Structure formats: structure tokens, C-alpha cells
Legacy VTK file of the C-alpha trace (Angstrom):
# vtk DataFile Version 3.0
C-alpha trace
ASCII
DATASET POLYDATA
POINTS 118 float
33.121 132.299 241.862
32.568 128.630 241.550
29.794 127.102 239.365
28.604 123.456 238.934
27.638 122.623 235.388
25.397 119.574 235.620
25.179 117.626 232.587
21.772 115.924 231.745
20.772 113.849 228.849
19.211 110.614 227.927
21.902 107.963 228.973
20.684 105.539 226.000
21.287 108.294 223.470
25.078 107.511 222.625
26.518 104.510 221.125
29.926 103.340 222.698
31.803 105.156 219.668
30.109 108.587 220.066
30.174 108.264 224.086
33.832 107.918 223.590
34.030 110.954 221.463
32.216 112.905 223.757
34.725 111.895 226.669
37.654 113.160 224.458
35.866 116.168 223.565
35.326 116.665 227.289
38.585 116.010 228.348
39.994 118.494 225.603
37.490 121.182 227.129
39.014 120.376 230.519
42.461 120.947 229.521
41.709 124.305 227.838
39.799 125.301 231.148
42.884 124.246 233.182
45.048 126.431 230.856
42.633 129.168 231.770
42.758 128.785 235.466
39.264 127.765 235.340
39.198 124.063 235.864
38.341 122.518 239.116
36.902 119.325 238.253
34.728 116.963 235.879
33.772 113.309 235.496
31.083 111.203 233.845
28.989 109.278 236.076
27.918 105.549 235.835
24.413 105.069 234.373
21.607 105.203 236.657
21.004 101.488 237.184
24.298 101.735 239.212
22.775 104.668 241.643
21.516 104.153 245.018
19.271 106.807 246.700
19.536 107.267 250.714
16.682 109.085 252.560
16.497 109.393 256.535
12.767 109.836 257.697
12.083 110.127 261.056
15.598 108.719 262.342
15.370 105.848 259.824
17.633 105.244 256.643
15.959 104.269 253.493
18.132 103.021 250.893
16.769 102.133 247.347
18.207 101.432 243.922
18.155 104.028 241.287
17.783 107.444 241.111
15.505 109.855 243.225
13.187 110.593 240.527
12.309 109.307 237.247
13.162 111.810 234.369
13.311 112.144 230.701
16.980 113.056 231.041
19.505 111.601 233.718
22.471 113.293 235.261
25.300 111.754 233.703
28.099 114.004 234.840
29.579 117.479 235.792
32.271 120.344 235.489
32.907 122.177 238.355
34.640 125.302 237.355
35.703 129.013 238.382
33.995 131.527 236.433
33.892 135.541 236.695
30.457 135.596 236.488
27.194 133.615 235.138
27.627 134.798 231.627
31.298 133.224 231.607
29.669 130.192 233.209
26.991 129.872 230.429
29.638 130.331 227.925
31.580 127.682 229.169
28.713 125.273 229.782
27.696 125.951 225.784
31.239 124.231 225.043
30.522 121.069 226.960
29.652 118.022 224.121
26.294 117.111 225.811
24.871 120.697 225.450
24.212 119.770 221.900
21.984 116.660 222.721
20.863 117.302 226.391
20.724 119.967 228.940
23.683 121.755 231.040
22.200 123.189 234.133
24.614 125.996 235.548
24.321 126.520 239.298
26.345 129.069 241.353
28.062 127.031 244.451
27.812 128.306 247.923
31.370 128.537 249.177
30.921 127.338 253.316
33.807 128.735 255.388
35.753 125.850 256.824
35.316 123.058 254.399
38.402 121.329 252.987
39.870 123.012 250.045
39.412 121.545 246.506
LINES 1 119
118 0 1 2 3 4 5 6 7 8 9 10 11 12 13 14 15 16 17 18 19 20 21 22 23 24 25 26 27 28 29 30 31 32 33 34 35 36 37 38 39 40 41 42 43 44 45 46 47 48 49 50 51 52 53 54 55 56 57 58 59 60 61 62 63 64 65 66 67 68 69 70 71 72 73 74 75 76 77 78 79 80 81 82 83 84 85 86 87 88 89 90 91 92 93 94 95 96 97 98 99 100 101 102 103 104 105 106 107 108 109 110 111 112 113 114 115 116 117
């Protein structure tokens, strides 16, 4: 089953050196998951200051700068993995470096027939 591991944290919490170390650790984890056949995708996101939110209401598009909601922790990246079950996905989530400073949300992915393959 596919799981999306959404990584949340205070985007101001890491200095540049800490951020680079986090990226290196995450890259190592991605390689370990790939060797185990569990890696599908992963990427950090640019800061929320670069975000754009799109809503359509009554047929009209509304585009605003920034994320959808103000929160204490911001979505900073993700891993898309293949795991046998939720317990295995949680075990992988706890290995993500930002789990030590923020939150990793584990969500099963609904696989819709007819979508392009990853």
C-alpha cells in the first residue's frame, strides 16, 4: 500500500547548516528505502512565502499568496512510500529527520484506477 508521509515543522527552526544536514539525512533514508523497494518519491518544499493558494467558488477562481491556513507548523516536504501496513509506514516515518523536531503525518493513498503510473 502507498503512504504519503507529510512533514510538518517550523520553517524557521533550522539554520542553513542544520537544513543541509537534514537534506543529507533524508537523502540517505531515500536510498535505504529505495534499496528495500519502498521508495516512490520525496522532496522538500520551498517556504510558505512562495506558496499560492487556488480556490474556485461559484465558478470563479480566487488566487491568493501564501498557504491555505496559518498554522504553527508548515508543510515542508514529503515522502511517498510503499509499505505493507500502517505499522511499517509509521516505522519509516519515525526515521525522517524532521520527526525529531516537527510532525510527520502518515496518510494512506487512495489508488484510483486509470491514473498514470508513478
